C-alpha positions as CSV (number, residue, x, y, z in Angstrom):
1,X,76.2,105.2,45.3
2,X,75.8,103.5,42.0
3,X,72.7,101.8,40.7
4,X,72.4,98.1,40.5
5,X,72.7,98.0,36.7
6,X,75.9,100.0,37.0
7,X,77.3,97.6,39.6
8,X,76.5,94.7,37.3
9,X,77.9,96.5,34.2
10,X,81.3,97.0,35.9
11,X,81.3,93.7,37.8
12,X,82.1,95.0,41.3
13,X,83.4,91.9,43.1
14,X,83.2,93.2,46.7
15,X,83.7,96.3,48.8
16,X,87.1,98.0,48.6
17,X,88.0,97.1,52.2
18,X,87.9,93.4,51.5
19,X,90.5,93.6,48.7
20,X,92.8,96.4,49.9
21,X,95.6,94.2,51.3
22,X,98.1,94.8,48.6
23,X,101.7,95.5,49.4
24,X,102.6,99.1,49.0
25,X,105.1,100.0,46.2
26,X,108.7,99.8,47.4
27,X,110.5,102.4,45.3
28,X,113.9,101.1,46.5
29,X,113.4,97.9,44.3
30,X,114.3,97.9,40.6
31,X,111.1,96.0,39.8
32,X,109.0,98.9,41.3
33,X,109.8,100.9,38.1
34,X,108.4,100.4,34.6
35,X,111.1,102.8,33.4
36,X,114.3,103.8,35.3
37,X,117.5,105.3,33.8
38,X,119.6,102.7,35.6
39,X,117.4,99.7,36.4
40,X,115.1,99.6,33.4
41,X,116.1,102.2,30.8
42,X,113.8,103.1,27.9
43,X,115.9,103.8,24.8
44,X,113.8,102.8,21.7
45,X,111.9,105.2,19.4
46,X,110.1,104.5,16.1
47,X,112.2,104.5,13.0
48,X,112.3,108.0,11.6
49,X,111.8,109.8,14.9
50,X,113.7,113.1,15.3
51,X,116.7,113.0,17.6
52,X,116.3,114.2,21.1
53,X,118.1,117.2,22.7
54,X,120.2,115.1,25.1
55,X,120.1,114.4,28.8
56,X,118.9,117.9,29.8
57,X,116.1,117.1,32.2
58,X,114.3,114.5,34.3
59,X,111.0,113.1,33.2
60,X,108.5,111.7,35.6
61,X,105.9,109.7,33.7
62,X,102.7,108.1,35.1
63,X,101.1,105.5,32.9
64,X,97.3,105.3,32.3
65,X,94.9,102.5,33.4
66,X,95.9,99.1,32.1
67,X,93.8,97.3,34.7
68,X,90.3,96.8,33.4
69,X,89.2,93.2,33.3
70,X,85.8,92.1,34.4
71,X,85.3,91.0,37.9
72,X,88.6,92.3,39.1
73,X,89.6,93.8,42.4
74,X,89.5,97.6,42.9
75,X,93.3,97.9,42.6
76,X,95.9,96.0,40.8
77,X,99.0,94.6,42.6
78,X,102.0,96.8,41.4
79,X,103.8,93.6,40.4
80,X,100.9,91.9,38.6
81,X,102.7,90.4,35.5
82,X,99.7,90.4,33.1
83,X,98.8,94.0,33.9
84,X,102.4,95.1,33.7
85,X,102.8,93.5,30.3
86,X,100.0,95.6,29.0
87,X,101.5,98.7,30.6
88,X,104.9,98.0,29.0
89,X,103.8,97.0,25.5
90,X,101.2,99.8,25.2
91,X,101.6,102.8,27.5
92,X,105.4,102.7,27.9
93,X,106.1,101.8,24.3
94,X,103.7,104.1,22.7
95,X,103.5,107.0,25.1
96,X,106.6,107.3,27.3
97,X,108.8,106.6,24.3
98,X,108.1,110.1,23.0
99,X,110.5,111.4,25.8
100,X,113.4,109.1,24.9
101,X,116.5,111.2,24.2
102,X,115.1,114.2,26.1
103,X,116.3,113.3,29.6
104,X,116.3,110.6,32.3
105,X,112.9,108.9,32.4
106,X,111.3,107.6,35.6
107,X,108.0,105.8,35.4
108,X,106.8,104.0,38.6
109,X,104.6,101.0,38.8
110,X,101.7,101.5,41.2
111,X,98.6,99.9,42.6
112,X,96.5,101.4,39.9
113,X,92.8,101.8,40.3
114,X,90.5,99.7,38.2
115,X,88.9,101.4,35.3
116,X,85.5,101.3,37.0
117,X,86.8,103.9,39.5
118,X,86.3,106.6,36.9
119,X,82.8,105.5,36.0
120,X,81.2,104.7,39.4
121,X,80.7,107.6,41.8
122,X,81.2,105.9,45.1
123,X,83.3,105.9,48.3
124,X,85.0,102.8,47.0
125,X,86.1,104.5,43.9
126,X,87.6,107.4,45.9
127,X,89.4,104.9,48.2
128,X,90.8,103.0,45.2
129,X,92.2,106.2,43.6
130,X,93.7,107.4,46.9
131,X,95.4,104.0,47.3
132,X,96.9,104.4,43.8
133,X,98.0,107.9,44.4
134,X,99.8,106.8,47.6
135,X,102.2,104.8,45.5
136,X,102.8,107.6,43.1
137,X,103.5,109.9,46.0
138,X,106.0,107.4,47.5
139,X,107.8,107.0,44.2
140,X,108.1,110.7,43.7
141,X,109.4,111.1,47.2
142,X,112.0,108.5,46.5
143,X,113.0,110.3,43.3
144,X,113.4,113.6,45.1
145,X,115.4,112.1,48.0
146,X,117.5,109.5,46.2
147,X,117.6,110.3,42.4
148,X,117.1,114.0,41.9
149,X,120.1,115.8,40.5
150,X,118.6,119.2,40.3
151,X,117.9,119.2,36.6
152,X,114.7,120.8,35.2
153,X,111.7,118.5,35.3
154,X,109.0,117.4,32.8
155,X,105.9,115.7,34.2
156,X,103.7,113.6,31.9
157,X,100.9,111.1,32.1
158,X,97.7,110.0,30.4
159,X,94.2,109.3,31.7
160,X,94.6,107.9,35.2
161,X,98.2,108.9,35.0
162,X,97.2,112.5,34.4
163,X,94.7,112.3,37.2
164,X,97.4,111.4,39.7
165,X,99.8,113.8,38.2
166,X,97.5,116.7,38.6
167,X,97.3,115.9,42.3
168,X,101.1,115.5,42.5
169,X,101.5,118.9,40.9
170,X,99.2,120.5,43.4
171,X,101.0,119.0,46.3
172,X,104.6,119.3,45.2
173,X,104.8,122.1,42.6
174,X,102.1,124.6,43.0
175,X,103.8,127.7,44.5
176,X,106.8,125.7,45.7
177,X,110.5,125.9,44.7
178,X,110.0,122.9,42.5
179,X,107.7,124.9,40.2
180,X,110.8,126.9,39.2
181,X,112.2,123.7,37.7
182,X,109.1,122.7,35.8
183,X,109.6,122.8,32.1
184,X,106.1,121.6,31.3
185,X,103.4,119.0,32.4
186,X,101.8,117.0,29.6
187,X,98.5,115.8,31.0
188,X,96.2,114.6,28.2
189,X,93.1,112.5,28.7
190,X,91.8,114.1,31.9
191,X,89.7,117.1,32.9
192,X,91.3,120.0,34.7
193,X,89.6,123.2,36.0
194,X,92.0,126.1,35.3
195,X,91.2,127.4,38.8
196,X,92.5,124.2,40.4
197,X,96.1,125.5,40.6
198,X,97.0,128.7,42.4
199,X,100.3,129.3,40.6
200,X,100.7,126.8,37.7
201,X,99.3,128.2,34.5
202,X,98.1,126.6,31.3
203,X,100.6,127.0,28.5
204,X,99.1,128.9,25.6
205,X,102.1,129.0,23.3
206,X,104.3,126.1,21.9
207,X,107.5,127.4,23.5
208,X,106.2,128.6,26.8
209,X,107.3,126.8,30.0
210,X,106.4,126.5,33.7
211,X,102.9,125.2,33.3
212,X,100.7,122.4,31.8
213,X,99.1,121.4,28.5
214,X,96.1,119.1,28.2
215,X,93.8,117.7,25.5
216,X,91.0,115.0,25.2
217,X,90.6,113.8,21.6
218,X,87.2,112.9,20.1
219,X,85.7,113.1,16.6
220,X,84.2,116.4,15.6
221,X,80.7,116.8,17.0
222,X,81.1,114.0,19.6
223,X,80.6,114.4,23.4
224,X,81.6,111.2,25.2
225,X,79.5,109.7,28.1
226,X,82.0,110.9,30.7
227,X,81.7,114.5,29.5
228,X,80.4,117.0,32.0
229,X,79.3,120.6,31.3
230,X,81.9,121.9,33.8
231,X,84.6,120.7,31.5
232,X,83.7,123.4,29.0
233,X,86.0,125.9,30.8
234,X,89.0,123.5,30.6
235,X,91.9,125.0,28.6
236,X,92.7,122.8,25.6
237,X,95.9,122.9,23.6
238,X,96.0,121.6,20.0
239,X,98.8,119.1,20.0
240,X,99.4,119.6,16.3
241,X,100.8,123.1,16.8
242,X,100.5,123.5,20.6
243,X,98.6,126.7,20.6
244,X,95.6,126.8,22.9
245,X,91.9,127.7,22.4
246,X,92.2,128.7,18.7
247,X,88.7,128.3,17.3
248,X,89.7,127.3,13.8
249,X,90.8,123.9,12.6
250,X,94.6,123.4,12.1
251,X,96.1,123.0,8.7
252,X,96.4,119.4,7.6
253,X,100.0,120.1,6.5
254,X,101.1,120.7,10.1
255,X,100.3,117.2,11.1
256,X,103.5,115.1,11.0
257,X,101.9,111.6,11.3
258,X,100.5,109.0,13.7
259,X,102.2,106.2,15.6
260,X,100.5,102.9,14.7
261,X,99.9,99.8,16.9
262,X,102.9,98.3,15.0
263,X,105.1,101.2,16.3
264,X,105.5,102.8,12.9
265,X,104.9,106.3,11.6
266,X,102.1,106.5,9.1
267,X,99.5,109.0,7.7
268,X,101.2,112.4,7.8
269,X,98.9,115.4,7.0
270,X,95.9,113.2,7.9
271,X,94.5,115.2,10.9
272,X,93.0,118.6,11.5
273,X,92.0,119.6,15.1
274,X,90.6,122.4,17.2
275,X,89.5,122.9,20.8
276,X,85.8,122.8,21.6
277,X,84.3,123.1,25.1
278,X,87.1,121.3,26.9
279,X,87.6,118.6,24.2
280,X,89.8,118.4,21.2
281,X,87.7,117.8,18.1
282,X,89.4,116.2,15.1
283,X,87.9,116.0,11.7
284,X,87.5,112.5,10.1
285,X,90.9,111.2,9.2
286,X,92.0,112.4,5.8
287,X,92.2,110.2,3.8
288,X,89.7,107.8,5.5
289,X,91.5,104.9,7.1
290,X,89.0,102.1,6.8
291,X,87.2,101.1,10.0
292,X,89.0,103.8,12.0
293,X,86.7,106.4,10.4
294,X,83.9,105.1,12.6
295,X,85.7,105.8,15.9
296,X,84.3,108.7,17.9
297,X,86.3,108.6,21.2
298,X,90.1,108.6,20.5
299,X,91.0,108.7,24.2
300,X,93.4,105.7,23.9
301,X,95.3,107.4,21.1
302,X,95.8,110.9,22.7
303,X,99.6,110.4,22.2
304,X,99.6,108.2,19.1
305,X,97.7,110.5,16.9
306,X,100.2,113.3,17.4
307,X,103.4,111.5,18.5
308,X,105.8,113.3,16.1
309,X,104.3,116.7,16.9
310,X,104.5,116.1,20.6
311,X,108.1,115.0,20.4
312,X,109.0,118.2,18.5
313,X,107.2,120.3,21.1
314,X,109.1,118.6,24.0
315,X,112.4,119.5,22.4
316,X,111.2,123.1,21.8
317,X,110.1,123.6,25.4
318,X,113.4,122.1,26.8
319,X,115.4,124.5,24.6
320,X,113.2,127.4,25.5
321,X,113.5,126.7,29.2
322,X,117.3,126.7,29.0
323,X,117.4,129.9,26.9
324,X,115.0,131.5,29.4
325,X,113.6,133.8,26.8
326,X,109.9,133.0,27.0
327,X,107.7,133.7,30.0
328,X,105.1,131.3,31.2
329,X,101.8,131.4,29.2
């Protein structure tokens, strides 16, 4: 259980069982989806973004935690308007948009766990995350049974979204026929022991397919409070060039820019990065960008910092999957 000071810090209102009466996600309803190719299509990208490759695959995207207010319940209602507004204006707009033009995008709402679930080690945290995953699983079942057209699949998430996606991959893809359709899984912002999957490998090259890529962005020399020594064996890809575990910093010239809060591309050639003990270290932004230079944990910007590079890599992996010329890893 957590200490009293931790309970006060995260404002736990009551035990999980007292607030668990939230209606399960009904995937049959259009409102159950943040993005859906028919009910709620996502079709905007920043000005200057490279064109996509066409409708060659299906993309299943799980958004990160946008439920983090003080004194809140353990889980959010999937149709909570204020929470969904944050989801749509931040995670969907700034993260899921990188997949526009690559395929049909499906992004379910879900009874997401409160942010405290990742900071308090308790039975209530586990129950909260299990409840959230039950909606993700229901939405994916619906996709497979009612929406799936047999195209290759890209999986993507961030933070809590990556957490649930890893579990989904283990249950539905690891060693199953679906794995043969997996182009890649993009799962930044979450730890992942490389031994967790039996058959799904980390992808070590920018054009390899059939596995996953992950990174967790922090300033050079920083280890965040949530860091655990067991994370040191996690495979890290550098999302500037998508090569894994290279010890040297990437060339600034390879960085194609960042996506700002105002949904504009800025600051090309401003980042250099390298993996370090399960994290992605970045050098201070070059040139310095005012107050941003003081940030140490860039978790919230795992997509924004590398948006154009990520988009380029998505297209490369899709084309590579179809050409069938590169083995996994």
